[in-house]
C-alpha positions in Angstrom: 2.3 -12.2 15.9 2.9 -9.7 13.1 0.5 -8.3 10.5 1.7 -7.6 7.0 -0.8 -4.8 6.4 -0.3 -4.8 2.6 0.7 -7.7 0.3 -0.4 -9.3 -2.9 -0.2 -13.0 -2.0 -3.0 -13.7 -4.5 -1.0 -12.6 -7.6 0.4 -14.8 -10.3 3.9 -14.2 -8.9 3.1 -16.9 -6.3 1.4 -19.4 -8.6 4.3 -21.9 -8.3 5.1 -21.6 -4.6 2.1 -20.1 -2.9 1.5 -22.9 -0.5 5.1 -23.0 0.6 5.0 -19.2 1.2 1.8 -19.5 3.2 3.4 -22.3 5.3 6.4 -20.1 6.1 4.0 -17.3 7.1 2.0 -19.6 9.4 5.2 -20.8 11.0 6.2 -17.2 11.7 2.7 -16.3 12.9 2.2 -13.6 10.2 -1.3 -12.4 9.3 -1.7 -11.0 5.8 -3.9 -8.3 4.2 -4.2 -9.4 0.6 -4.8 -6.2 -1.4 -6.6 -6.1 -4.7 -5.7 -3.8 -7.6 -8.7 -4.4 -9.9 -11.6 -6.8 -10.3 -9.7 -10.1 -10.8 -7.1 -9.5 -8.1 -9.8 -8.3 -5.7 -11.9 -11.3 -6.2 -8.9 -13.6 -5.8 -8.0 -11.7 -2.6 -11.4 -12.5 -1.1 -11.2 -16.1 -2.2 -7.7 -16.7 -0.7 -8.8 -14.9 2.5 -11.8 -17.1 2.9 -9.7 -20.2 2.3 -7.1 -19.2 4.9 -7.6 -18.2 8.5 -4.6 -15.9 8.6 -5.4 -13.9 5.5 -7.8 -10.9 5.1 -8.7 -9.0 1.9 -8.8 -5.4 0.7 -10.7 -4.8 -2.5 -10.6 -1.9 -5.0 -9.2 -0.3 -8.1 -5.6 0.8 -8.5 -5.0 4.1 -10.4 -2.8 2.2 -12.9 -5.7 0.2 -14.0 -7.9 3.1 -15.3 -6.2 3.2 -18.7 -4.8 0.4 -20.9 -1.0 0.5 -20.8 2.2 -1.6 -20.4 3.7 -1.1 -16.9 7.3 -2.1 -16.3 9.5 -1.8 -13.2 12.5 -3.4 -11.5 10.4 -6.3 -10.2 7.1 -6.1 -12.1 5.9 -6.3 -15.7 2.3 -6.4 -16.7 -0.3 -5.0 -19.1 -3.0 -2.9 -17.4 -6.6 -3.0 -18.8 -8.9 -0.1 -18.5 -11.5 -0.6 -15.7 -14.2 1.5 -14.0 -15.0 1.2 -10.3 -18.0 -1.1 -10.7 -19.9 -0.6 -7.4 -22.2 -3.5 -8.0 -19.2 -5.8 -8.4 -17.4 -4.6 -5.3 -20.7 -4.4 -3.3 -21.0 -8.1 -3.8 -17.4 -8.8 -2.7 -17.7 -6.6 0.3 -20.3 -8.9 1.8 -17.5 -11.2 2.8 -16.6 -10.9 6.5 -12.9 -11.2 5.5 -12.9 -7.9 3.6 -11.3 -5.3 5.9 -10.5 -2.4 3.6 -11.0 -0.6 0.2 -8.1 -0.1 -2.1 -5.5 0.0 -3.4 -6.7 3.3 -4.7 -5.2 6.7 -5.1 -3.1 8.8 -7.5 -0.1 7.5 -9.6 1.7 9.9 -11.9 4.8 7.7 -12.3 3.2 5.4 -14.9 1.2 7.3 -17.5 -0.4 6.1 -20.7 1.3 7.4 -23.8 -1.9 8.6 -25.7 -3.7 10.4 -22.8 -2.8 13.8 -21.4 -1.6 14.0 -17.9 -4.4 16.3 -17.0 -7.0 13.8 -18.2 -5.3 11.0 -16.3 -5.2 13.0 -13.1 -8.8 14.0 -13.4 -9.9 10.4 -13.9 -7.8 9.1 -11.1 -9.3 11.7 -8.7 -12.8 10.8 -9.7 -12.2 7.1 -9.1 -10.5 7.7 -5.8 -13.4 9.8 -4.6 -15.8 7.1 -5.6 -13.9 4.5 -3.6 -13.6 6.9 -0.6 -17.4 7.3 -0.6 -17.9 3.5 -1.0 -15.5 2.9 1.9 -17.4 5.3 4.1 -20.7 3.7 3.2 -19.3 0.3 4.3 -17.4 1.7 7.3 -14.1 0.5 6.0 -10.7 2.2 5.8 -8.9 3.2 2.6 -5.6 1.7 1.5 -4.1 4.6 -0.4 -1.5 4.4 -3.2 0.4 7.5 -4.3 3.5 7.9 -6.5 5.0 11.1 -7.9 5.8 11.8 -11.5 9.2 10.9 -12.7 12.0 13.5 -12.7 12.0 15.6 -15.8 14.8 15.4 -18.4 16.3 18.6 -17.0 16.5 17.0 -13.6 13.6 19.0 -12.1 11.0 17.2 -10.0 7.8 16.1 -11.8 4.3 16.7 -10.5 3.6 15.7 -6.9 1.0 13.0 -6.5 1.1 13.6 -2.8 0.1 17.3 -3.3 -2.8 16.2 -5.5 -3.9 13.5 -3.1 -3.8 15.8 -0.1 -5.9 18.3 -1.9 -8.4 15.6 -2.9 -8.6 14.2 0.7 -9.2 17.7 1.9 -12.6 17.7 0.2 -13.6 14.4 1.7 -15.3 14.3 5.1 -14.3 11.6 7.6 -11.9 9.7 5.3 -9.8 7.2 7.3 -7.1 4.9 6.1 -3.4 4.3 5.5 -1.0 5.8 3.0 0.7 2.6 1.9 4.4 2.3 1.1 5.1 5.8 2.3 8.3 7.2 0.7 7.8 10.9 0.7 9.1 13.6 3.2 8.1 14.8 6.6 6.2 17.8 5.2 3.7 15.5 3.4 3.7 13.1 6.3 2.6 15.8 8.7 -0.4 16.7 6.5 -1.5 13.0 6.3 -1.1 12.6 10.0 -3.1 15.8 10.5 -5.9 14.2 8.6 -5.9 11.2 11.0 -4.3 8.8 8.5 -1.7 6.2 9.2 1.6 5.7 7.3 2.6 2.3 6.1 6.3 1.5 5.7 7.8 -1.3 3.6 11.2 -2.8 3.1 12.2 0.4 1.3 13.2 1.8 4.7 15.9 -0.9 4.9 17.5 0.2 1.6 20.8 2.0 1.6 20.7 5.6 0.3 21.7 6.1 -3.3 25.2 7.6 -3.5 24.1 9.8 -6.4 20.9 11.0 -4.7 20.8 10.2 -1.0 18.2 12.8 0.0 15.0 10.8 -0.7 16.2 8.0 1.6 17.4 10.5 4.2 13.9 12.2 4.1 12.1 8.8 4.4 14.2 7.8 7.5 13.4 11.2 9.0 9.7 10.4 8.7 10.1 7.1 10.4 12.0 8.7 13.2 9.5 11.5 13.7 6.2 9.7 13.0 4.4 8.9 16.2 4.7 5.1 16.9 0.9 4.8 17.2 0.4 6.0 13.6 2.7 3.4 11.9 1.7 0.2 10.0 4.2 -2.3 8.7 3.9 -4.0 5.3 5.9 -5.7 2.5 4.0 -5.0 -0.7 5.0 -8.6 -1.5 5.9 -9.9 -4.0 7.7 -6.6 -4.5 10.2 -4.6 -2.5 12.0 -7.3 -0.6 13.9 -5.8 2.4 17.7 -5.2 1.9 18.5 -8.5 3.6 16.7 -10.4 0.9 17.1 -7.9 -2.0 17.1 -9.7 -5.4 14.7 -12.3 -4.1 10.9 -12.4 -4.4 9.5 -10.7 -1.4 7.3 -12.8 1.0 4.9 -11.5 3.6 6.9 -12.9 6.6 9.8 -10.6 5.6 7.8 -7.8 7.3 9.8 -8.7 10.3 12.7 -6.8 8.8 10.6 -3.7 8.5 9.6 -3.7 12.2 13.3 -4.3 13.2 14.4 -1.3 11.2 11.7 0.9 12.8 12.8 -0.2 16.2 16.4 0.6 15.3 15.6 4.1 13.9 13.4 5.0 16.8 15.9 3.5 19.3 13.1 1.5 21.0 12.7 -2.0 22.3 11.7 -4.4 19.4 8.9 -6.1 21.4 7.4 -2.7 22.3 7.3 -1.7 18.6 5.8 -5.0 17.6 3.0 -4.7 20.1 2.2 -1.1 19.1 2.1 -1.7 15.3 -0.1 -4.7 15.9 -2.4 -2.6 17.9 -2.4 0.1 15.3 -3.3 -2.3 12.5 -6.2 -3.7 14.4 -7.4 -0.2 15.3 -7.5 0.8 11.7 -8.7 -2.6 10.2 -11.4 -3.2 12.8 -12.6 -6.4 11.1 -9.4 -8.3 11.9 -10.1 -10.8 14.7 
């Protein structure tokens, strides 16, 4: 058994083949955490989790959904609508026994609305993150945390670090627990998150080759995988995005999380079954509502 601790199986990307994907996941004995990004996708996550024994749900508001804007990437393209964290709405959803976490929430400086200052966006994102952190603590649920740095500036210099801003915000929260999902930063930031008791979630990104023009980010990431204590690691796909290198160019499916755990075992030079057992235990220790 493997648990894909972060996927979006409820999204429209699976509208034509969802049942086939779910069948492949069942055959490979893969459990999924369907993670919401706003009201609609959170509600759908709960619905699909209640309809399927091997699916659980995380509900919450992604930082990209706080302002209206077009969001485009290599494998995603959608229009975000402005939402607030409606506690009454999420309080109703959290009644489901299949809800295991709050998120995907956090700080994203990579996608910014054109007509709002970066300072205003950051302030709003922090406010909504804190709201969700408080909500999570009230319901004794872990946070699923998203963070993405600002794009490089035109002169080649690094943009603002979402990790620095998030770490500062977390420092003001007492007893926050959760996972930093799709971790892609360096060991310096990783140590700070680990020092707060958080887990790190790794995706198929760890299987990608380093860019010849800029190999350092991938080298830094693999250093984190190597140094991170095995009992603080979760595995995930972020499906339908970020297919592991073996399937690059195809739509990612949750069962592909097996490639992530293989890569972790390779990097750490550990027996694959040992790594599988430990990350399974880690996931159940964080998401205590998983049976």
